[in-house]
Residue, then its C-alpha position, 0 to 999 in steps of 0.5 A: m499499499a506504500t507505494y499507492e500512497h504515491l498515487v493518493i488512492t486508497d483502494t486499487k480501482g483502475i490500477a494494476v500489475a502484471a506479468v506478461g511473457g514469460y513471467g505471466r507464463g511462470e516460465l522463468s529461467p534464473g537469467s530470464d526478465l521480468d516483464f511486467v506491464i502496469l494499467h491504468e485507467g488513464q486518472f493520474s497524471e504523469d508525475k504521479l505513475s512516474k512516481f508510483v512504478s520507481a516505487l513498485l520496479y525499484p526494489l526490483w532492480d538490483s537483483y533481477k532484469v526488468d522491462h515494463s510498459v504502462r499503458t491504458r486499455l486503449q493504450t495496450r490494444n493499439a499497441a498489440r495492433d500494432d506491434l506483434k512482441v507486445t501482441l504474444g506477450l499480452l497472449d499471456i498476461r497474468f494478473i499478479a496485484g490491483d484490480s484484477e477485471l482491469v487485467e481481464q479485460v486487457a486479456k479479452d481484448s489481447r485474445e478477441l484481437w489475435r482472433e480477430k484476423p487469424h491468417a493475417r496475424l499468423l502469416e506475421l508470425k510465421t515472417s518473424m519465425e522465418q527471419r529469427h531461423n535465418r539469424a538463428g540457424e537450426l537448433a538440432y544441428l548446431l554445434e553451440p545452439d541458443v536453446k531459444e531463439s533457434r529453429g525448434g527452440l523455446r521460442d517455437i513452442n510459445a509461438l505453437h502455443a500461440i497458433a493455438a490461441s488463434g481457434l484457427v487449427a487445432v495444436p496437440l500441444d501434448r506432442i511436445s511437453k517432453a520436448q519443452s520441458t528438455l528444453d527448459d531444463a538445459r536453459e535454467a542449468l546453463h544459466i546456473v553453471s555459466g551465472r549468465s544469462k545467455d541462452q547459446l550452448l557453447f562448448q566450454e559450458q555443455d559438460k557443466v550443464a551435462k554433468y548438471l543435468g546428470y546425463a552421462d556425458a554432453d553427447v547424451m545431452m546434445g542428442e536428447v536438446a536436438q531430439a527435443a528441437r526436432s519434435v518441436d520442429y516437426l510439429l511446427g511443419y505440420i502446424w503450419h501447413s495446416v494453417e496454410l490449407s485453412e486459408s486454402s479452404g477458407g477457414s475450412l478442413r474439410s477432406s476434398d475428393a480424394q485422388s487414388v496415385a497409389n494402390n491404398i493410397s490416395v492424396t487428400r488437401n495435399e496430403i498423402v492418405i492411406d485409404d483404409a486403416a484395414a488395408l494396414r493388416t493385410d498389406p504390408v508394404i503399405s506404409i513404404r508405398a505411401a512414405a515412396t509416394a510422399a516424397q515421389l509427389g512432394l507432398r506430406l504424410s497426414l498425421e493421421t495416416c503416421s497415426m494410422i501406421t504407428t497404431a498398426l505397428a504397435a499391434g504387430e501388424s503392417m510388419l514387413p516380412t524378412p527378406w523384404p519383397r521386391e516392391a519394399r524394397e524397390l519402394l525405399i530407394s524410391l523414397i531416399g531417391a526423391g531429393e530434397a522433397m525426402v526430408p520431410i517424409f523421413e522425418s516423419l518416419d523418424q518422429e512417428e517411430i516408423i522408421f525403427s520398425w524397418i530399421p533398428e539400426w537407426h536407433s543407434v545414430r538417432s540425433l547423435p551428435q558431431r561435436n566437430a568443426l567439419h560436421r553441421h549436423t547430427v549423424d542421421r541428419h548428415m546421412v539424409e542430407t548426402a542421400v539428398r546429394a546422391a539423389k542428384l548424382t543418380r544419372k552418373v552411375h549404373r546403380p542408383d538403388l546402390l548409390l543411394f542406399a549406400s548413401l543413407f547408410h554409409d555412416i551407420g556405423k558411428g557412434s561406438a568406440e570402434d572405427h566407424s567404416e568398418r563397423g559400418e562395413r559390419l551392420i550394412a551386411p544384416i540390414a541389406a540383407r533383410i531388405g532383399f538385395s542379393p549377395e553380390d549387391i551386399q559385398t559392393l554395398q560393405i565395399l562402399v561403406r567401408h571405404h567410402l572416405l578413400l577416395s579424397s583422403t588418397a586424393t589429399r594426402r597421396d602423389l597421383d603421379d604414383p603408380a603405387t597410389i593407383l594400386s592402391i585402390t585397385s586392390v580394394i576396388p574390384d570393378l569400374n562400377t563400384l569405382e563409380l559408385l564410390h566416387a559418386l558417394s564421396v561427392a555426395d558425402g563431402e556436399a552433405t558435410g559442407s565447406a568445412g570439409w569439401s571444395d572445388w579443390k578437393a572434388a577436382l583432386v578426387s575427379d583426377l585420381v578417379s580418372r586416372v583409376r579408371k584407366a588402370m582398370s579393364g570391362s565394360q559397364i553397359a548391360q550386355q545382350p540378352s541370350l535366348s533359350q532353345e525353345q524361345l529361339h523356337l518359336a522366334e522361327s515361326a514369326h507369329l504373335t505368342i503371348e504367355l502371361l503368368d503371375h509374378p511376385s512385382g505384378y506379371s511376367i509377359e514372354i511376348v514373340a511377334p514379327d519383328m517390326p520398325g517401332l515394336l519395343s514402342l508399341i508394346a510399352g504403349v499398350l502396356n501402358i494403356s492397360r495400366q501395366d507399369v514396367k518394372s523390367a525388360r529384355t528383347k533380342t530380334h532373331g531372324k523376323s521376330a522379336v523375343m520379349y520379356w517383361i515383369v511388370s507391375p499393375q497401377p491402383h485399380a488397373p483391371k485384370i490382363t488376360a494374354a488374350g485382352l493383351r493379344d488384342e490390344i498389340e494386333k490392334g496396334f499393328n494394324d493402327s499405331h495411332l490408337v495407341e498414342e491418342k489412349l496414351l495422351a488420353r493417359a498422360r493427361i491424368y498423369a499431369s494434375i499429379p504433382t511432380i519433385p524436380v529430378p535431374a535431366p536424362d541422360v543420354v549417351y551412346f557407344n560405338d566400342v562396346a559391341t561388334d554389330a551394333t551401336v550402344i545407346e543408354v538412356r537413364s532417366h526418371d521413371r514415368p508413365g510412358l518413358l518407353f513409348r517415348i524412348g522407342a517413339a523417338i528411336t523409330q522416328s530415326k529410322v534405326d533397327i532396335r536389335s537387342a534391349i534391356v530395361t531396369t527400373l531402379g526405384a524411380e530410376a530407369i536405365d534403358t540400354l538399347y542396341v540399335t542397327e541401321l535399318s540396312g544393318g550395322p552400327l551407326t557411324d558417329e555422326r548418326a549415333e548424335e544425331v538419334t542421341s539428340r533425337l531421344r533427348a528432345a522426345l524425353a524434355 
């Protein structure tokens, strides 16, 4: 009451003291500011108010950092309208003393103002957050993060509470309660052990903070802090997505019509959803299909779908068999190969702990810090970033699936005292076997993981003119395919590490080393022409159309023997496409007057069951009028045009005139897409050359097509003609 004497009043009507911000929430750390707002109704002179404020706050100034404002109710409302920081602070206003009714009126004003134009206010909040993130960086991946200001930190938790207060979208704040506790504890301990009010976890403080909080060491603590920040950032991503959907739908979050994009998978409200939870009990591949589809389309997995998958896995449902079926392995490669679009999907799989049912070994590297100046990310995020870089290099290798898989797991051996490359070589074998890679592929993966640092360390530390240097590489790298994979992995790993560990100078040295090693090796990377069995040769002699259709783990296997003709490959590929079958692989070879073809195909969603008779009918129609097939393909293309796409590297088309005596080899490496093989075949036909053999392989979302072509009169193409044909192919695939 002595303080009130400066105002010459005997009661507290019309004057109040309230706490705002962190003080209002009751979330003070030892070094936090005390934020007050002193409210009045304009009945006091400036002199009286000044003396009142001084008497109130003077005892605090020697012991605390104090921030305050003095306003009327109207002034407070106007300030909140003009200043986002004031608005957010007032959302947490808490009565301390004086006129409680006045405080409640201001609190009500603040809530109403925050909800008045929610989309505009939240856009302002998002812009402010993005500016702060650009300044402070990502908490989870910084060596010395600011637990308050960085992305995923305590200010972002406050933002989530503010978004919830807007009433625009539901915010499941319970999902980050553990994360908030972890970050609050770290901040409080930091203030105590440092004796400072700063919120940055510097190296010299991390061991002290970890000891104070009872962690085994600083690495364990920083791993917990990183995981907490990732949980916050993950939820924020989904909430902003919901806010954007709310704005685009005029405030309504009702589901729009679903569009089927894969078996039991649809797009609804720009999110990937599983059509029916019951499918999780009967289709063990559906979870990874949803993840791969989301990544390839650049969309999010819906939170509801993530919850459905998590619930099913907890109940022992939707578990992948060992080894994984081919479809699951290819879907994993499609997920990894989606580039930047893969990152949020993989983060969803991590946050929802779905990835651990597929890859239990991921636990050991989850949010594992790398406290050295070279690395900017935790171990798991570094491997994800390496895969992102590798996705841009898939045109550089003949086995993009092995490159992508090795990129995601090259540091899986980290987290123990053992050399991580040696431990990784041991760990990758059972992982790859479980996922269904062949023994030969597993050996290659082990070499890649064991020696993923070999090229960069050799190039920068050894004399490249010394034959012993080249021998040190050829003694452990068995062939050209493995060399090109290791080169691409080295580049991806280096780029993901950052400028501290990779540079144009180092890239040039590694490239020079690889070029020298390549010259010392022999062999070819080109797929060899298929051979024909005696039975196939006999069928080919007849020159009649025959079709054998059998069930296959991927869908169907189809053997077609048909009279050879210009455009036959394109025609058959087109018929399969309009029959809604995706080509997984194909082997074709011309013998005499016939072509022998063996296809592996997978049905698209809701594809009608195909029969040998039905295929024969469609192929014969195409023989009579190939334009019918092309028209149907164009109609199918218009349907696909409405489905989102992600950026992918441009197709790579090259020719070789020195690997076959009787033909020119044309190799096409491209992102797989509907009608791809039809376009390739059509471009070859328009160039008036003949396809003698073809080897078509789809690896995840990547396709590698090897064509042995000749002039119509026979014999390989000249270099000039080969340039002409490859140019036409590039134009057709652009």
